[in-house]
N, C-alpha and C positions, 0 to 999 in steps of 0.2 A: 707329934704329928709330925717336928722339922725333920727329923731321921726319917721318915714314910717320904714326905714333898721330896726330901733328898735322894731321896733312893728312886725314886719315879722320873724326878728330872734327870737323875744319869745315863736311866736306861730312855728316856723317851729322847733325850739330847744327844746321845749316842746316835742312835738309831734315823735319827733327824738328818745327823751329819753322816751319814752312808752315801746318801746320794750324790753321782757325780755332777757338779754343776758347770755352769758355762759364765766364764768370766770376763767383761769386755769393757771398753770405755767409748764413750761416743765420740762423738770428734767434738774436737778441742776447738776453740775459737782462739784467735787472739790475744783477749781478757786472762784465759787459763792457762796457764805454766804448769800447774800437777792439779791432776783427779785420782782420787782414788779409784781402784776396780769394783764395778759391782756385780752383782750377782742377777743371771738374769731370771726370773720369776716371772711368768705370764699368768695367763688364766687357766690356764688347764696343767702347770705346774703340780705335780704333786707333792712336793717337799716346800713348805713353807713357813718352817719352824727351824730351821739349821742356825745355827751361832754363827752370828754377822763375820768375825774374824777366823774361821776355821776353813781350809782348802782341803778338802776329800783326793784321796790317792784317783787317778784318771781323771780328774777335772780338767777341763776346755777350759784354753785361755787364748785370747783375740788379739794380736797386734796391728794396729794400722800402721798405713805408711805414715812418718812426721810423729812416730811417738816410740819412748823407750820404755818400757815395762821392769820395773823391779820386783822382787817380791823378799818383804819384811818377816821376820819368823823369828819370835821373843826379842824384838827391836836391831836383831843382827839381817842386813842383807843377805840372803841365800843365793838368791839366782838373778841374773839380769840380764834382758832380751833387749834389742833396739833393731833388730832383722822383723818387717811383717811377714804374716804368717798366724795359722793357728799354730796352739804346742797343747801337748798335754803335762799336766802336773803329775811327775810320778816318784817323790823323793819326800810326800808330807808323812809328817810324825802324826797327822790321824789316821788310823788303818780305814779300810774301805772292804765291804762283803761282796760288791762289786766289779772288784777289781783283783787282777793278781789270784794266788795259791785262796780255795776259798776255807777250807781248817785252817790253815793257818792266819787267814785274815779272822775269822770267827774269835779264835781264842785272843787274837789282839784286842775285838772290841769286848771282848768281855773284860779285860785285862784294863782298858778306858773306862768300862762303865765303874772299875773297880777303882778308879784313881779319883773318876768325878764324884762318885761319893761322898770323898773326902772332902772339896772343894762347895760342895753343899747343889750337886748337879751341874758346876759349871765346869766346862772347856778348860784345863790347866794349861793352856796356851794361847799365845795369840798371832793372828796371819794375818797380816797384809797385801796387797796388791797394790801398787801406784803406778798410772800411768805418767809418764813428761812429755810435755808439747817440746820436738826437737826441732819445731819448723821456725823461719824468721818469723821474729815479731817485730811487727814494725808501726810505723805512724810515732814517732817520739820526736817531739819539737823540742830545740834549745836555742838558746839566746845568747852572748855574755852579757850581762847585765854593764860589765866597763869595760874600758879597753883594754889592751896589753899589748906589749911589747912585742915585736919580731924584729929580726934582723932583715935584711933586706942588704944581700951579698952577691956579689960580681967580681970572683978574685981575678978573671982576667983584667980587668980593670982597676983593680983595687979600688973599688967601692964596698965599704959598707957604712949601715947607718940604721939606727933603732929607730921604728915608726911605732903608732899607737894602730892599733887595729879590732875592729869589732866584729863578730860574726855572727851568723843564724843559720838554720838550716835543721836537716831533720835525719835520724839514725835510727837503725835497727840492731838488732842482739839476739843471739840464738844461746841455746842452753846445750854448752857443750862435755858438759861433762855431768850427767844426773847424778850420779853418783856424791859429789863431792855439793852438788846443789841441793840435793836429799838430806847429808849429813850438817851442813851448814848452815839451811835456811829454810826446808819446807818439811823437818821430819815429822812422823806421825799427823800428820795434817787431817784433821777431819772430813774433810770433803774435798774443798777444792783452796788451791793455793794462788790467789789472781793478781794479777800483776800490779794494781796498783797498789797492793801492799809494799812494793820494795822500786815503786816508779819516781817516786822524790828523790830517794837514796841514791837510784843509778842517777840519775837526771844531776844531781850537785855532782858527783866524782865526773862525770861525763864533762863537763865544762872547768872541774878544776883541773884536768890533763887537757885541755887545747893547749894552754901555754906551752909545756912542753911538750906535746907532740909537733905545733907550728915549728918551734926548736929546731927540732930533728931534720926539718923539712929544709932547714937552713943550707944545709950542704948538696939542693938541688939549685940552689941560688936561683930562688925565684920570687918575683916581686908576688904580691898581697893577690893582683888582680888573676895571677894563673894560678891560685892554688886551684881553687873549685875544680879546676879540669886533672887535679890530681888526687882525685876520690881514693884511689886503691893503696897510692902510698901515706896519704893521710888515714886511710884507719888501719895499715900496718903500725903506724908511728901512736895510734889510740891503743891501740893494744897492747905494746910495748909500755906503754904511759902507765895502761888500766892492770898490767898482767899481778900487781898485787891486788891490788882490789876485786878486780874480778874474775880471772882468768885461775889465782891461786886460792882465793879465798870463795868464791862462791861456783864456779864452776861456767862461767858466763865471757862471750867473746863478741866485741863489737862484729857484725856483718857488713852493712853496709853505711855510708854517709854521704849526705847531698849537701852544700854549701850552696846559699844563694851570693852572686856576686860581691866580693870585697872591696871597698874604696877605699881612700885614703883621702884626711884631710887635706884640703887647699895648699898648706906649709907643707906639710912631707912631700906631696906631689914636687911641688916648686925645688926643693932643696935635693931631691934625689935627680929632677931633670937638671940642676943645673953640675950637679958632680959629674952628672954621668957628661955633660957637655965639656966639662973643664978636662976630664979625662980623654 
């Protein structure tokens, strides 16, 4: 009976996977970074028994604004698209009798039935669609638990003074390399990959990168109180400091940073004032 059931499953499963399908992704909020593509199956759909991870030739795929879509076949990325619009998938290894040359497709379908017979009626392949949220992900608060050193420099006056600063604020980031993010972080995710899974790690690395980023701003000869007005320069410095951990390892970059006012303790302020007066 096992062979008979496998045979019936091979025929039924193959025919079910002949229907053209439509893959899409609902609007992703800022909590979702990656979502697996869904087949649209409504109440009037005639195809409710197709394999989950099979994309038939001629199937439609919709890509919305702020999304990047990839197709993974047998564990390998075979298609990438970040341009909004509707597309037709025509390179599937799963033949369809509803698209292309009918005679050739029918032969291919019967060959597929034979392959499935040896796999117990299941498709001996795996095809998946993933959608990446490429919009700016906002609302990440940060603060330095301990003060760190910042060098106040004024080359014209010959003033160099290391002071202790604390800072806090809010930042945002964006997935700029979906392929790298899929390969290193979210490969073969079952349904969704949410930012809560990586937020704590990113926040720790972000705070660790603040001191080297502030050090890069020394060349601008800024007082700490002037740094919040240099948000773009700080963002660029943070991306340099985080290049290895974020951009090169995960495909993520800092998008924006907003700092609350930075103040020095009274002793540091007094010494800087005295040095400026003396100069």
